[in-house]
C-alpha positions, 0 to 999 in steps of 0.5 A: 652633088652627091651626098656624102654619108658615112657610117662610124664604127668598128664593125660591131654587130651595131656599126653593121645594122646602121650600114644596113639601115642607112644604105636601106633608107638611101635607097627608100629616098631616092638620095643622090648619096654615096656610104662609106663605112670607116672603121678607122679609129683614126679618121673614127677619132677626128670626128670627136665620137667617143661612142660607135656607131655614129652617122655623118652627112656631109661632114657632119654628126647626125647621131651617135652611140646608138642604131636610131630607127629607119625612119629616123635616120630617113629624116637625119639624112634628108636633113642632113643633105638638104642643109 
């Protein structure tokens, strides 16, 4: 079953950086995953996110309000995919 990853953010520079890093991390992990960019404020708010950007893996928020390093992102995505 593919892992579902969402990058939440309104399109700011940090949001775009996080989306790019997330896609690269998924590729490097060779993970069967779908990465979706979510810019709809109501959907973002449904995750109780106050500060963007954020990453959601299989429905669970794994990072919010910052752009982690790619290595940290790979660990967070890997852990979330295997949870």
